[in-house]
C-alpha positions in Angstrom: 88.4 107.0 78.7 85.8 106.5 76.6 87.1 106.7 73.2 90.7 106.2 72.8 93.5 105.7 70.2 96.6 107.4 69.3 97.0 110.8 70.8 95.8 114.1 68.7 98.2 116.9 69.7 96.5 119.9 69.0 97.9 122.3 71.6 101.5 122.5 72.8 102.4 121.3 76.4 105.9 121.3 78.5 107.4 118.0 78.6 109.5 117.1 81.8 111.6 114.0 82.8 110.4 112.0 85.4 112.0 110.4 88.6 111.7 109.3 91.9 108.7 107.4 93.3 106.5 108.3 96.2 107.3 107.4 100.0 105.3 104.0 101.3 103.0 106.9 103.9 99.9 107.1 104.1 99.7 110.0 106.2 96.9 112.0 106.3 96.9 115.6 104.7 94.6 118.5 105.4 96.5 120.9 103.2 98.6 121.0 100.0 101.1 123.2 98.2 100.4 124.0 94.5 103.6 123.8 92.0 102.7 127.3 91.7 103.3 127.6 95.6 99.5 128.2 96.4 98.0 126.8 99.4 95.2 123.8 98.8 92.6 123.0 101.6 91.4 119.3 102.0 87.7 118.9 100.6 87.3 115.2 100.0 89.0 112.2 100.5 88.9 109.1 101.1 91.6 107.1 102.8 90.3 103.6 103.2 90.7 103.0 106.8 87.9 100.4 107.0 86.9 97.4 105.9 84.6 95.7 103.1 83.3 97.3 99.8 83.9 100.7 98.7 81.9 103.4 101.1 78.3 103.9 99.6 78.1 107.3 101.0 81.2 107.9 98.9 81.3 106.1 95.5 78.8 104.0 93.4 79.3 101.1 91.3 79.6 101.6 87.8 77.8 98.8 85.6 75.9 100.3 83.1 78.3 100.0 80.3 78.8 96.2 80.4 76.5 95.9 77.1 78.7 97.5 74.9 82.3 97.4 76.1 82.2 100.7 77.8 82.3 102.3 74.2 86.1 100.7 74.2 85.4 97.4 72.9 86.5 96.2 76.5 86.4 92.7 77.2 85.6 92.2 81.1 82.3 92.5 82.9 82.1 94.8 85.9 80.5 93.7 89.1 79.4 94.8 92.3 81.1 92.4 94.7 84.3 92.3 97.1 85.4 89.0 94.5 86.3 92.7 92.2 86.8 95.6 94.6 87.5 95.5 98.1 88.9 97.4 101.5 91.5 96.0 103.5 94.2 96.9 105.7 93.9 101.0 104.7 94.1 100.0 100.5 91.3 99.8 97.9 92.0 96.8 95.7 90.3 96.7 91.7 90.6 93.4 90.6 90.6 91.7 87.6 90.0 88.1 86.9 90.2 85.6 84.3 86.8 84.2 84.6 83.7 83.3 82.8 80.8 85.7 83.9 77.8 86.9 81.8 79.5 86.0 78.2 82.4 87.7 79.1 85.7 85.9 80.0 87.5 88.4 82.7 85.6 90.4 85.5 86.5 93.7 87.4 85.3 96.7 88.8 84.6 100.3 88.2 83.5 102.4 91.0 82.7 106.6 90.4 81.9 109.8 92.8 78.8 110.4 90.3 75.6 112.0 92.1 77.8 111.4 95.1 80.7 114.3 94.5 82.1 116.9 92.1 84.3 119.7 92.0 85.7 122.7 90.2 89.2 123.7 89.8 91.7 122.5 92.7 93.9 119.5 93.2 93.4 116.2 92.6 95.6 113.1 93.7 95.7 109.8 94.2 98.4 107.3 95.7 98.2 104.0 93.5 100.3 100.8 92.9 99.4 99.4 89.5 99.2 96.5 87.7 100.8 95.3 84.5 100.7 93.0 81.3 99.3 92.9 77.8 95.9 94.2 77.6 95.8 95.6 81.4 94.2 99.1 81.4 93.7 100.6 84.9 93.0 104.3 85.2 92.0 107.4 87.6 89.9 110.4 85.8 86.9 112.3 86.0 83.9 112.7 83.6 81.9 116.1 83.7 78.6 115.9 85.9 76.8 117.1 82.8 77.4 114.1 81.3 74.0 112.4 81.7 72.4 115.7 79.8 74.3 116.8 77.4 76.7 113.5 76.8 80.3 112.4 75.6 82.4 114.3 74.9 81.1 117.6 75.4 80.8 116.9 78.8 84.3 116.8 79.0 86.9 114.1 80.3 90.1 114.5 82.3 92.3 111.3 82.4 94.7 112.0 85.9 96.5 108.7 85.2 95.8 105.8 82.7 98.4 103.1 81.8 98.4 100.6 78.6 99.8 97.6 79.7 102.2 95.4 78.0 106.4 95.2 77.4 106.0 98.7 75.9 103.9 100.7 78.5 103.9 98.7 81.8 106.5 101.9 83.0 104.4 104.7 81.4 101.6 106.8 82.7 99.3 109.1 80.5 97.5 112.4 81.1 94.9 113.2 78.6 91.8 115.7 78.0 89.1 114.9 75.7 86.4 117.4 74.9 83.8 118.1 72.0 85.6 120.5 69.3 82.4 121.7 67.0 81.0 118.6 67.4 84.0 116.2 67.0 86.0 114.6 69.2 89.0 116.4 70.3 92.0 115.2 72.4 95.4 116.2 74.2 97.5 114.1 75.8 101.0 113.7 77.2 103.1 110.4 78.7 106.3 110.0 80.9 107.9 106.7 81.7 109.8 105.5 84.6 113.6 105.4 84.2 113.9 102.2 85.5 111.7 99.2 86.5 107.5 99.8 86.1 104.8 100.9 87.8 104.1 98.1 89.5 106.7 97.8 91.4 105.8 100.5 93.8 103.1 102.9 94.8 103.1 105.9 92.8 101.4 109.0 93.6 99.4 110.8 90.6 97.7 114.0 90.8 96.6 117.4 89.1 95.9 121.0 89.7 93.3 122.5 87.7 92.4 126.2 87.6 90.5 128.7 85.4 93.8 128.7 83.0 95.1 125.6 83.1 95.6 122.0 83.9 99.0 120.1 85.0 99.7 116.4 85.7 102.5 114.7 87.6 103.5 112.0 89.2 105.3 112.0 92.0 105.6 115.7 92.3 107.2 115.8 88.9 104.7 117.7 86.5 104.9 116.2 82.7 101.6 117.9 81.2 100.3 121.0 81.0 98.1 122.8 78.8 95.9 126.0 78.5 91.8 125.8 78.9 90.8 129.4 78.5 90.2 128.6 74.8 86.6 128.8 73.7 86.4 125.3 72.6 87.5 124.3 75.8 84.6 125.0 77.6 83.8 121.7 78.9 86.4 122.8 82.0 85.1 125.0 83.6 82.1 123.0 85.2 82.1 120.3 87.6 83.6 117.2 87.3 83.3 113.6 88.9 85.9 111.1 89.9 86.3 107.4 88.9 88.7 104.1 89.4 88.5 101.6 87.2 90.7 98.4 86.1 89.6 97.7 82.5 91.1 94.3 80.2 91.1 94.9 76.8 90.0 97.2 74.3 90.6 99.7 71.7 93.8 101.2 72.8 95.7 98.2 75.2 94.5 95.7 72.8 93.5 91.7 74.2 95.5 90.1 76.7 97.9 87.5 75.2 99.7 84.4 76.4 101.9 86.3 78.8 99.1 88.3 80.6 99.2 87.2 84.3 95.7 87.1 86.3 94.7 88.3 88.5 95.7 92.0 88.2 95.2 94.4 90.7 95.4 98.1 91.0 95.5 99.1 94.8 94.6 102.7 95.8 96.1 103.9 99.3 94.1 107.2 98.9 91.7 109.5 97.0 92.3 112.9 98.2 90.4 116.7 96.7 91.9 120.0 97.7 90.6 123.4 96.7 91.6 127.1 97.4 89.6 128.3 100.1 88.3 131.4 98.3 86.5 128.8 95.8 85.0 126.3 97.6 81.6 127.4 98.4 80.3 127.7 95.3 82.4 124.9 92.9 82.1 122.1 95.4 78.5 119.6 95.4 78.4 116.8 98.2 74.8 114.9 96.7 
């Protein structure tokens, strides 16, 4: 979610019809089955079964991009308080508010597991009820853990879910990869839209399966994204990645809020879970 614009389709992936939504359940599962029938074991999770700020043993607040709009000309100022990110009643709420703060007209929050937890290969999922409206841009995504030494996009980026709010976007989820291709930013993404309603109507499970051959993206167990990551120029996707949850306001992709945009807007997260095949757990997970 660093540099966005229209998708550049540089490979061919499978496209599927989106249907259904997640049932209202937050049962804690210690195993999962991949689309191809392989068994995963739970290695990390936050069920948000506590109260207050996000668990500091798992998450950090990210604010260092405030001064330049995170490279996307975003309009919000990310804070570190419960006004914008809090856990209550089993749900993490990240809330964007229309308020004057540090020279910005909006506040919100961005949390990540950087230097807390990262992994390579497996299945990641989150059950989320999304906000809506022009200029509203929620995301559930990952960045390469080596971003501090090699920068972006050379570290790689996996966007498990993004929604670009507005009349034409409130019902659509996007799954996208970003990487460095011979010194140039490359990206590939696919999207799918609900047949009825918008993503703010109910919770949905957004997930990705990732192995040494490909990355597959899903909503409610329906696959709509797949791409081959074996080419040499996609080497970024064979390293460890950490997790990010954020709610942006405005920016290059969604544009600014307008008179139709209602505030506050909240992204509600029921859980985040990471699974791996037992054979790859030991060498490919880092709990810092």
